[in-house]
Backbone bond lengths (Angstrom), bond angles and torsions (degrees), N, CA, C in turn:
res aa  C-N    CA-C-N  psi(-1)  N-CA   C-N-CA  omega(-1)  CA-C   N-CA-C  phi
1 M - - - 0.794 - - 1.161 82.27 -
2 T 2.018 154.34 31.76 1.218 152.95 176.37 1.203 112.94 -101.83
3 R 2.653 99.97 -161.83 0.740 60.76 -173.71 0.923 53.72 178.27
4 T 11.670 114.48 -146.48 1.452 131.02 166.66 1.498 106.93 -146.75
5 I 1.114 97.33 111.24 1.446 104.85 -169.67 1.528 110.54 -42.20
6 G 1.373 115.74 139.72 1.449 122.06 171.10 1.509 116.27 95.74
7 L 1.354 119.49 -2.01 1.451 121.74 179.80 1.512 109.79 -124.46
8 H 1.343 116.99 155.79 1.455 121.45 176.59 1.518 109.31 -69.43
9 A 1.335 117.34 147.04 1.469 121.17 -175.58 1.515 111.70 -57.34
10 R 1.340 117.75 -38.40 1.459 118.99 -177.79 1.516 111.00 -62.80
11 S 1.325 117.37 -38.60 1.454 120.89 178.19 1.517 111.12 -63.98
12 L 1.340 116.30 -35.91 1.466 119.95 179.53 1.511 111.33 -68.40
13 V 1.334 116.74 -39.56 1.460 119.49 177.89 1.514 110.02 -62.47
14 I 1.351 116.56 -44.80 1.456 119.82 179.06 1.521 110.51 -63.25
15 G 1.362 115.40 -39.21 1.458 118.91 179.76 1.515 112.52 -63.77
16 A 1.340 116.95 -41.57 1.466 120.23 178.00 1.516 110.77 -64.34
17 A 1.337 116.53 -40.07 1.465 120.22 178.77 1.519 110.61 -64.70
18 A 1.343 115.64 -40.09 1.458 119.23 179.05 1.521 110.81 -64.36
19 F 1.331 116.95 -39.71 1.469 120.29 177.68 1.515 110.75 -61.07
20 A 1.353 116.10 -43.30 1.460 120.34 179.66 1.521 110.51 -60.77
21 A 1.344 116.49 -45.09 1.457 120.03 -179.24 1.523 110.78 -63.71
22 T 1.351 116.90 -42.32 1.461 120.82 179.20 1.512 111.26 -61.77
23 S 1.331 116.72 -42.29 1.466 120.35 -178.88 1.509 110.72 -65.12
24 L 1.337 117.01 -40.83 1.456 120.88 -178.65 1.523 110.53 -67.01
25 C 1.361 117.34 -39.06 1.456 120.27 178.08 1.519 110.68 -65.94
26 A 1.343 116.18 -39.23 1.459 119.62 178.97 1.516 110.89 -63.03
27 A 1.323 116.80 -36.09 1.462 119.79 179.52 1.513 110.12 -65.38
28 G 1.359 117.76 -37.76 1.452 120.96 179.28 1.520 111.24 -65.91
29 A 1.332 117.29 -33.55 1.450 121.65 -178.57 1.520 111.08 -80.19
30 A 0.871 152.97 -43.04 1.483 150.71 -174.81 1.480 110.22 -87.71
31 F 22.542 86.93 -71.92 0.959 72.75 35.88 1.106 106.86 133.85
32 A 12.537 125.85 48.50 1.383 52.80 55.90 1.537 34.79 -164.57
33 Q 2.366 144.17 146.29 0.969 91.49 -47.88 2.558 136.65 21.16
34 T 5.342 162.19 -84.95 1.446 149.65 -150.19 1.522 109.38 99.96
35 P 1.378 118.08 136.74 1.456 119.97 -176.71 1.524 113.01 -65.30
36 S 1.339 116.31 141.90 1.462 120.45 177.75 1.518 111.85 -83.62
37 T 1.320 117.44 -9.95 1.459 122.31 176.07 1.520 107.39 -141.32
38 D 1.333 116.33 179.52 1.454 120.66 174.64 1.516 111.16 -95.10
39 A 1.325 117.78 19.22 1.452 121.55 175.69 1.520 109.74 -62.96
40 P 1.349 118.07 151.67 1.469 119.66 -176.03 1.518 114.52 -67.83
41 I 1.313 118.43 -16.03 1.456 120.91 176.56 1.520 109.38 -143.28
42 D 1.328 115.75 140.61 1.456 121.10 179.84 1.529 107.66 -141.44
43 I 1.324 117.11 129.65 1.463 122.73 -178.89 1.519 108.39 -127.90
44 G 1.320 117.37 133.42 1.457 120.62 -178.17 1.510 112.74 -136.53
45 I 1.323 114.70 157.31 1.461 123.40 170.16 1.523 106.63 -122.10
46 F 1.327 117.22 132.96 1.455 119.43 178.89 1.521 110.23 -125.62
47 V 1.305 115.25 148.01 1.460 122.26 175.22 1.518 107.28 -133.33
48 G 1.313 116.46 141.74 1.450 118.62 -177.56 1.508 112.40 -175.12
49 S 1.322 114.80 -159.76 1.445 121.77 -177.61 1.521 109.07 -132.78
50 S 1.341 116.33 139.96 1.447 122.93 175.62 1.522 108.25 -108.43
51 I 1.334 116.52 119.91 1.464 121.47 179.61 1.522 107.89 -97.87
52 D 1.333 116.10 113.42 1.453 121.59 -173.45 1.526 112.94 -107.50
53 S 1.319 117.70 21.58 1.462 121.01 -176.13 1.522 112.62 -57.84
54 F 1.337 117.13 -30.81 1.456 120.77 -177.99 1.524 111.87 -110.57
55 A 1.335 116.21 15.54 1.456 119.69 177.73 1.527 110.21 -69.25
56 A 1.327 115.73 151.61 1.455 120.78 179.70 1.523 110.89 -65.29
57 G 1.337 115.84 148.66 1.457 120.46 179.14 1.510 112.47 -58.59
58 D 1.349 117.93 -30.92 1.460 121.02 179.14 1.519 111.10 -60.26
59 L 1.335 116.41 -42.55 1.455 120.15 179.06 1.520 111.24 -69.61
60 R 1.314 117.22 -44.82 1.458 120.79 -175.71 1.523 111.35 -65.54
61 K 1.322 116.82 -36.22 1.461 119.81 177.48 1.522 111.39 -70.57
62 Y 1.327 116.15 -32.32 1.459 119.38 -178.33 1.527 111.44 -71.42
63 I 1.328 116.64 -45.56 1.456 118.37 -174.59 1.524 112.47 -82.35
64 N 1.343 117.47 -18.40 1.461 118.99 178.78 1.525 109.58 -156.63
65 P 1.331 118.51 74.06 1.460 120.81 -173.49 1.520 114.46 -65.29
66 D 1.338 118.63 -22.88 1.461 121.03 -177.31 1.518 113.35 -82.44
67 D 1.340 116.83 -14.61 1.462 119.09 -175.17 1.518 110.01 -145.25
68 S 1.331 116.63 40.04 1.452 120.12 -171.84 1.523 112.87 -67.01
69 G 1.312 118.37 -23.02 1.452 119.62 -176.32 1.506 114.18 -75.13
70 T 1.342 118.22 -21.12 1.454 120.03 -176.13 1.521 113.66 -113.55
71 L 1.324 118.11 -6.86 1.449 120.58 -179.84 1.520 110.28 -66.76
72 S 1.309 117.79 118.84 1.456 119.59 -178.49 1.522 113.01 -136.49
73 E 1.327 117.67 -10.91 1.457 118.60 -176.36 1.521 110.31 -153.85
74 Q 1.330 115.33 143.58 1.451 122.13 173.68 1.520 109.09 -133.31
75 L 1.317 116.90 149.29 1.452 121.34 165.54 1.520 107.47 -85.00
76 V 1.325 116.56 138.08 1.458 120.56 -178.75 1.522 110.02 -128.90
77 A 1.317 115.01 151.23 1.458 122.18 174.39 1.514 107.25 -151.16
78 G 1.309 116.65 155.99 1.453 118.21 -179.75 1.506 113.18 -175.39
79 F 1.319 114.26 178.33 1.455 123.22 177.39 1.524 108.93 -116.54
80 D 1.320 116.86 148.72 1.451 120.81 170.80 1.522 109.44 -143.42
81 F 1.317 115.59 154.88 1.460 119.60 178.72 1.522 109.53 -147.10
82 D 1.340 115.90 155.14 1.450 124.32 171.72 1.518 107.71 -134.04
83 Y 1.316 115.98 131.56 1.464 120.79 178.78 1.525 108.60 -128.17
84 Q 1.312 115.65 125.70 1.460 121.07 -175.56 1.529 110.02 -81.90
85 L 1.348 115.30 113.62 1.455 120.49 179.29 1.521 112.18 -84.38
86 Y 1.323 116.17 -32.74 1.462 120.44 -176.62 1.517 109.29 -151.51
87 A 1.329 116.31 140.09 1.462 121.40 177.14 1.520 108.79 -136.50
88 G 1.323 116.82 110.15 1.452 122.15 175.51 1.508 110.77 -104.43
89 R 1.298 116.87 -168.50 1.460 120.59 -178.12 1.512 111.38 -68.73
90 T 1.320 116.94 -38.19 1.462 120.36 -178.36 1.522 113.27 -124.74
91 R 1.337 118.74 -7.15 1.451 121.21 -176.61 1.520 111.44 -129.07
92 K 1.345 114.83 148.52 1.459 121.18 175.89 1.524 109.11 -139.67
93 V 1.310 115.25 149.54 1.457 121.00 176.97 1.529 108.34 -125.42
94 W 1.329 116.05 130.30 1.458 122.23 -177.32 1.527 110.33 -121.66
95 L 1.321 115.25 140.80 1.462 122.50 165.38 1.518 106.13 -97.45
96 Y 1.341 117.78 129.63 1.453 119.86 -177.63 1.527 110.61 -136.01
97 G 1.313 115.85 158.83 1.455 121.05 177.97 1.512 110.81 -156.88
98 E 1.334 115.72 162.74 1.463 120.38 -178.01 1.521 110.06 -159.27
99 T 1.321 116.54 145.59 1.462 122.52 167.76 1.522 108.28 -122.08
100 V 1.338 116.05 143.63 1.461 121.76 177.72 1.525 107.85 -127.75
101 H 1.318 116.60 116.44 1.458 122.62 179.27 1.529 108.12 -104.76
102 G 1.335 116.59 125.29 1.459 120.49 -176.86 1.509 112.71 -115.57
103 A 1.330 116.25 134.56 1.470 122.71 176.51 1.521 108.35 -126.56
104 R 1.323 117.41 133.47 1.460 120.25 177.61 1.514 110.08 -59.24
105 S 1.328 115.84 138.43 1.463 120.52 -176.39 1.524 111.72 -55.35
106 G 1.320 117.64 -37.53 1.458 120.88 -178.31 1.501 113.80 -66.97
107 E 1.357 117.26 -18.36 1.445 119.98 -179.74 1.523 112.04 -87.86
108 V 1.324 117.01 -7.37 1.465 121.41 173.44 1.513 105.97 -120.57
109 D 1.326 115.65 86.05 1.463 122.79 -168.64 1.524 110.54 -90.92
110 C 1.334 116.24 111.71 1.468 120.16 -178.75 1.526 111.74 -64.55
111 S 1.309 117.52 -31.35 1.454 119.95 -174.00 1.528 113.22 -74.99
112 K 1.355 117.17 -20.84 1.459 119.96 -175.50 1.521 113.31 -104.30
113 D 1.321 117.44 -29.63 1.455 120.84 -176.68 1.525 108.79 -107.44
114 A 1.307 116.01 115.05 1.467 120.07 -175.69 1.517 112.38 -82.22
115 N 1.326 117.38 -5.26 1.462 119.85 -175.92 1.522 112.07 -110.54
116 A 1.330 116.57 -102.53 1.458 120.37 -171.51 1.521 112.86 -61.65
117 S 1.333 117.67 -43.39 1.457 119.42 -176.31 1.519 111.77 -64.42
118 K 1.316 115.86 -44.90 1.461 119.41 -179.86 1.514 110.27 -62.85
119 D 1.331 115.61 -38.11 1.450 119.64 179.18 1.523 110.36 -65.23
120 A 1.333 117.12 -39.39 1.454 120.59 179.79 1.518 111.39 -63.47
121 C 1.303 117.51 -33.29 1.455 120.37 -176.44 1.523 113.15 -73.99
122 K 1.318 118.27 -7.67 1.453 120.21 173.85 1.524 111.58 -63.68
123 I 1.333 115.66 -17.08 1.457 120.17 -179.66 1.515 110.98 -55.99
124 A 1.318 116.83 -38.40 1.458 121.14 -174.84 1.523 112.76 -57.83
125 S 1.335 116.96 -29.99 1.460 120.19 178.86 1.521 111.77 -105.27
126 L 1.350 116.91 11.70 1.457 123.44 -179.11 1.516 112.45 57.27
127 D 1.352 115.87 28.78 1.450 118.89 169.62 1.519 108.21 -74.37
128 A 1.322 116.11 155.23 1.461 119.35 -178.41 1.523 110.14 -76.63
129 P 1.331 118.76 113.09 1.451 120.85 177.58 1.518 111.00 -82.67
130 S 1.300 117.01 158.45 1.460 121.01 174.07 1.511 108.48 -82.13
131 P 1.353 118.57 171.61 1.459 120.03 177.53 1.525 113.94 -57.27
132 Q 1.326 118.59 -18.48 1.457 121.04 178.56 1.528 111.46 -65.32
133 A 1.324 117.59 -24.24 1.465 120.17 -179.08 1.518 110.51 -62.70
134 A 1.328 116.04 -50.39 1.460 119.31 179.05 1.522 110.90 -63.02
135 L 1.339 117.02 -40.75 1.459 120.62 -179.92 1.518 111.47 -60.33
136 A 1.334 117.40 -40.71 1.459 120.78 179.87 1.522 111.22 -62.53
137 I 1.326 116.97 -39.92 1.458 120.81 -179.67 1.517 110.61 -71.12
138 F 1.345 117.84 -41.86 1.455 120.26 177.74 1.525 110.71 -57.74
139 R 1.318 116.81 -41.98 1.465 120.99 -177.37 1.522 112.12 -67.51
140 K 1.330 117.34 -33.04 1.465 121.44 -176.22 1.530 112.71 -97.29
141 A 1.335 117.63 0.58 1.461 120.61 -172.74 1.523 112.14 -61.17
142 T 1.335 115.41 136.33 1.463 121.67 175.58 1.528 111.29 -115.06
143 T 1.310 118.23 -11.84 1.460 121.48 176.21 1.526 109.44 -127.59
144 L 1.318 115.87 149.21 1.458 122.62 177.97 1.518 108.71 -137.13
145 E 1.308 115.20 125.45 1.458 121.76 175.36 1.513 108.23 -121.39
146 G 1.319 116.95 137.04 1.455 120.92 -179.99 1.514 110.74 -137.42
147 M 1.322 116.32 153.88 1.458 120.89 179.34 1.517 110.23 -153.23
148 L 1.329 115.62 152.65 1.463 122.80 178.11 1.520 107.69 -146.55
149 G 1.340 117.06 136.16 1.447 118.04 -176.87 1.514 113.97 -161.54
150 L 1.336 114.63 179.46 1.459 123.90 175.34 1.519 108.94 -118.64
151 R 1.329 116.33 138.39 1.461 121.90 177.57 1.529 108.63 -126.44
152 A 1.319 117.05 124.38 1.459 122.11 179.51 1.524 109.14 -108.63
153 E 1.320 117.16 114.86 1.462 122.62 177.34 1.519 107.95 -88.10
154 L 1.338 116.77 117.84 1.459 121.65 -168.47 1.522 114.30 -101.56
155 A 1.334 117.68 -33.38 1.462 118.77 -174.99 1.521 110.30 -159.12
156 E 1.342 115.45 149.61 1.455 121.82 173.17 1.521 109.27 -102.94
157 M 1.330 115.39 151.08 1.462 119.87 -179.57 1.523 109.61 -154.35
158 G 1.303 115.80 170.12 1.455 120.52 177.97 1.510 112.84 97.86
159 P 1.347 116.88 168.22 1.463 121.57 -177.60 1.527 112.28 -76.04
160 T 1.298 116.48 160.50 1.456 122.25 176.45 1.525 110.20 -59.95
161 G 1.324 116.14 133.12 1.454 121.66 -177.46 1.511 113.25 94.94
162 A 1.341 116.81 -13.62 1.461 121.35 177.99 1.526 109.30 -143.80
163 R 1.323 116.04 40.84 1.445 120.83 -179.03 1.528 111.21 -67.79
164 S 1.316 116.06 145.87 1.460 121.49 175.75 1.515 109.03 -130.42
165 V 1.324 116.18 162.86 1.455 121.44 -179.81 1.522 108.91 -123.14
166 F 1.334 116.30 136.34 1.460 122.79 176.79 1.524 108.51 -92.93
167 Y 1.348 117.11 133.92 1.464 119.32 -175.94 1.523 112.14 -139.69
168 L 1.333 114.86 157.09 1.455 124.34 169.36 1.513 108.24 -116.30
169 K 1.334 117.65 146.83 1.450 120.00 -178.85 1.520 110.40 -145.77
170 G 1.318 115.85 157.38 1.451 122.69 171.33 1.513 108.57 -143.33
171 Q 1.330 117.47 134.04 1.463 119.45 -176.70 1.526 110.95 -144.13
172 V 1.335 113.72 152.59 1.465 121.79 172.38 1.523 106.91 -112.79
173 G 1.340 116.66 146.67 1.459 119.53 -177.61 1.510 111.65 -153.76
174 F 1.329 115.10 171.40 1.456 121.20 -179.93 1.517 110.06 -150.19
175 L 1.335 115.62 162.99 1.460 123.46 174.33 1.517 108.04 -134.76
176 S 1.340 116.73 135.34 1.455 121.58 179.32 1.518 109.07 -137.83
177 V 1.337 115.44 150.75 1.457 121.85 179.08 1.515 108.96 -123.38
178 A 1.340 116.32 133.61 1.459 121.49 -179.06 1.520 110.96 -60.53
179 G 1.317 115.83 134.64 1.449 120.91 174.16 1.509 115.58 86.17
180 R 1.346 117.87 -6.07 1.462 119.33 -177.54 1.519 112.71 -91.68
181 G 1.352 117.60 -26.70 1.444 120.22 -179.13 1.519 111.22 63.84
182 G 1.341 115.45 -164.12 1.455 119.52 177.37 1.516 112.60 74.53
183 D 1.325 114.70 -167.33 1.458 121.75 -176.07 1.525 110.92 -75.65
184 L 1.339 115.25 152.81 1.453 120.76 173.21 1.524 109.55 -72.38
185 V 1.322 116.33 151.41 1.457 121.11 174.57 1.526 108.39 -83.79
186 D 1.330 116.62 120.18 1.458 120.83 -179.69 1.522 110.26 -78.97
187 M 1.337 115.06 135.63 1.465 121.81 179.48 1.527 107.53 -141.83
188 H 1.341 117.29 92.34 1.456 122.49 -175.96 1.529 110.07 -118.94
189 H 1.311 115.70 149.41 1.462 118.01 172.89 1.515 111.44 -165.96
190 G 1.319 115.18 162.63 1.451 123.18 170.06 1.516 108.36 -122.12
191 G 1.317 116.37 163.01 1.456 117.19 -177.66 1.511 113.07 -169.64
192 L 1.313 115.22 -179.04 1.458 123.21 176.19 1.523 108.25 -137.55
193 G 1.327 116.21 154.60 1.454 118.40 -177.56 1.509 113.78 -166.56
194 L 1.321 115.09 178.05 1.457 124.04 175.71 1.518 108.92 -124.55
195 R 1.339 116.51 133.29 1.466 121.67 178.00 1.522 109.34 -124.27
196 L 1.327 116.63 130.80 1.465 121.13 176.70 1.530 110.27 -72.60
197 K 1.314 116.73 134.64 1.464 121.72 -179.86 1.518 113.27 -105.07
198 E 1.331 117.69 -17.77 1.458 121.61 -174.02 1.520 110.57 -135.16
199 G 1.336 115.32 167.23 1.448 120.86 174.67 1.518 113.98 86.63
200 P 1.323 116.92 179.90 1.466 121.60 -175.34 1.530 113.29 -65.65
201 F 1.331 118.61 -20.31 1.461 121.78 179.79 1.526 111.92 -106.14
202 S 1.319 116.19 24.77 1.456 121.40 178.93 1.526 111.11 -53.58
203 D 1.329 116.47 138.12 1.476 126.83 -178.49 1.522 112.91 85.96
204 S 1.334 119.29 -7.51 1.459 120.30 173.33 1.530 108.59 -69.02
205 Y 1.348 116.23 150.29 1.456 118.14 -179.29 1.525 110.79 -151.59
206 F 1.342 114.69 162.68 1.463 122.58 172.58 1.514 107.49 -132.89
207 E 1.337 116.24 131.48 1.459 120.69 -171.15 1.526 110.63 -139.50
208 V 1.320 116.04 141.67 1.460 123.24 174.68 1.517 107.92 -123.27
209 G 1.322 117.42 132.40 1.452 120.75 -176.96 1.515 112.48 -137.33
210 Y 1.329 114.92 177.33 1.457 122.85 -176.73 1.524 107.70 -147.67
211 G 1.340 118.10 131.52 1.449 118.45 -178.27 1.508 113.57 -178.80
212 R 1.350 116.11 -143.96 1.455 121.32 -175.65 1.521 110.76 -132.23
213 N 1.341 115.02 157.12 1.454 122.67 175.97 1.528 106.97 -150.83
214 D 1.322 116.81 108.48 1.460 121.20 -173.01 1.525 113.75 -75.01
215 L 1.323 118.25 3.77 1.454 120.24 172.60 1.526 111.72 -70.80
216 F 1.333 116.50 -21.04 1.453 120.90 -172.15 1.521 111.53 -111.32
217 A 1.344 115.98 151.58 1.465 120.98 178.68 1.525 110.18 -59.70
218 K 1.330 116.70 -45.04 1.457 120.38 171.43 1.519 106.93 -90.54
219 N 1.332 115.28 91.74 1.458 118.78 -169.03 1.519 114.22 -94.82
220 T 1.335 118.87 -11.03 1.460 120.49 178.40 1.524 110.03 -114.02
221 G 1.330 115.11 166.04 1.453 120.00 179.94 1.511 113.45 68.43
222 R 1.327 117.49 30.74 1.457 121.24 -177.88 1.530 110.23 -95.06
223 T 1.324 115.75 136.70 1.456 121.79 177.67 1.520 109.50 -90.34
224 K 1.323 115.96 135.57 1.464 121.64 -177.11 1.520 109.18 -124.35
225 I 1.327 116.05 129.69 1.460 122.89 177.86 1.524 108.29 -120.72
226 D 1.311 116.33 128.30 1.465 122.14 -176.33 1.524 108.63 -130.30
227 A 1.339 116.77 115.36 1.468 121.91 178.21 1.523 108.39 -117.73
228 Y 1.329 116.31 124.19 1.471 122.33 -174.92 1.524 109.01 -126.62
229 L 1.326 116.26 126.33 1.465 121.84 -179.80 1.520 109.27 -122.54
230 T 1.320 116.20 126.94 1.459 121.45 172.72 1.521 107.76 -136.89
231 F 1.318 116.53 156.42 1.462 117.95 -172.92 1.522 110.03 -159.70
232 G 1.337 114.48 150.99 1.455 122.79 171.35 1.511 114.56 44.96
233 R 1.308 114.41 -147.40 1.451 122.34 179.70 1.515 109.54 -136.62
234 S 1.331 116.54 146.36 1.461 120.10 175.07 1.513 108.53 -81.70
235 S 1.330 116.83 -171.22 1.455 120.52 179.46 1.518 111.68 -64.62
236 T 1.329 117.55 -21.78 1.456 121.62 174.24 1.525 108.21 -95.78
237 P 1.336 119.20 119.98 1.461 121.03 -173.64 1.513 113.91 -58.80
238 R 1.322 118.72 -23.49 1.462 121.19 -175.67 1.523 112.58 -92.37
239 A 1.314 118.85 3.39 1.468 121.39 -176.15 1.523 110.65 -123.49
240 K 1.334 115.76 144.88 1.455 121.66 177.19 1.524 109.12 -127.33
241 P 1.326 118.72 134.85 1.465 120.96 175.47 1.518 110.35 -72.89
242 F 1.337 116.87 152.52 1.453 120.69 176.58 1.522 110.44 -142.36
243 F 1.326 115.21 155.97 1.459 123.96 174.92 1.517 106.73 -136.58
244 Q 1.334 117.47 133.29 1.459 120.74 -174.83 1.517 110.55 -141.85
245 M 1.327 116.90 139.43 1.460 122.30 173.03 1.519 108.48 -126.21
246 V 1.336 116.28 131.24 1.456 122.57 -178.56 1.521 108.58 -123.85
247 I 1.336 117.05 127.29 1.463 123.62 179.57 1.523 108.54 -118.65
248 D 1.325 116.67 131.31 1.461 123.64 177.66 1.531 107.21 -124.68
249 S 1.326 117.90 109.82 1.461 121.70 -170.84 1.522 111.68 -132.48
250 D 1.333 115.47 147.37 1.469 119.72 172.76 1.524 111.56 -92.57
251 L 1.327 117.53 0.18 1.467 123.87 -179.75 1.524 111.78 55.40
252 A 1.343 114.98 31.48 1.462 120.49 178.75 1.522 107.71 -146.19
253 S 1.331 117.24 -151.89 1.463 121.09 -175.34 1.524 113.90 -87.11
254 G 1.334 117.62 -1.60 1.459 121.09 179.59 1.514 111.96 -76.06
255 P 1.345 117.52 174.76 1.471 121.09 -177.65 1.524 112.39 -67.67
256 D 1.315 115.72 139.68 1.458 123.28 175.09 1.523 108.61 -114.84
257 N 1.317 115.34 150.29 1.457 120.52 -175.99 1.526 110.51 -118.45
258 I 1.336 116.91 131.16 1.465 122.12 177.33 1.521 108.30 -130.24
259 Q 1.319 116.24 124.32 1.463 121.40 176.09 1.519 109.87 -130.65
260 T 1.326 115.52 145.52 1.457 122.68 178.84 1.521 109.17 -122.43
261 F 1.323 116.24 136.54 1.458 122.00 -179.46 1.526 109.37 -126.51
262 F 1.321 116.21 145.28 1.467 120.02 169.89 1.521 108.56 -150.02
263 G 1.336 115.80 152.95 1.459 119.42 -178.87 1.505 111.82 168.10
264 L 1.333 115.24 -150.18 1.459 122.64 -177.70 1.519 109.61 -128.16
265 D 1.325 115.82 140.23 1.457 122.12 177.20 1.522 108.47 -114.32
266 L 1.332 116.74 124.86 1.462 122.05 -177.69 1.516 109.81 -110.91
267 N 1.335 116.97 130.72 1.439 122.62 177.64 1.522 109.47 -81.90
268 V 1.339 116.54 113.86 1.461 121.05 -176.54 1.525 111.65 -63.33
269 L 1.333 117.70 -41.24 1.451 120.27 -178.46 1.526 111.74 -63.38
270 E 1.341 116.74 -34.47 1.459 119.96 177.09 1.532 111.54 -67.65
271 L 1.321 116.50 -31.81 1.469 120.11 -179.10 1.526 111.89 -62.86
272 F 1.342 116.83 -28.06 1.454 120.23 -176.20 1.528 112.74 -95.06
273 K 1.332 116.71 2.89 1.471 118.59 177.67 1.520 109.26 -79.65
């Protein structure tokens, strides 16, 4: 569900792509619920909950116009991947993508469904759900968000045992709601951030970005802040709990959006070992 101030998002995407091309050429001459390892490919499935209590009215009306006043939580599930396009001595370039499928909590009723729905609701206590949890959410999903981008890791910093990497990224994205038809909502941005590579909080990151979100009347020039915390291991060795807060603001008097996510992230490649 992851993931430069002063430039339009499209310019940042082009800039990240140009960096990737430059790095690849240099190699020939002589990267939302981030990878959990430095392996060249990483694929994950995540299940969790999105708390929308402080989300902007524009978003709440869009995803549920008939009941916008009471919508405060959704179950979410999705896929994410990272593919390493280039790896140098100090720099790496990644192609990444993610889908987020959202289902209203009331549509996955733990009290009525003794199988998949009840299993999905274990997310609230960060118990390890079975694969049926994600399947239940996919089947009931009413919203779909997708994104694709490039991430260039430029430098490592910090003390041994708590190393972090500084990165630039550019991504394009969209939001769609079942049954509404019409055009997709464009959600693009570029940004910079720091990601921890070592220690108990490995893969946690903090990111600041700049871009557009067509849900709002002022849809360009929006500042985006993304803070993601993950730690240790849950009772299932292949799953890690996560907590994430995403802020989308115009830094003025217009509507600002705040969403909080928490859940479990499962490494698909580990499942097949």
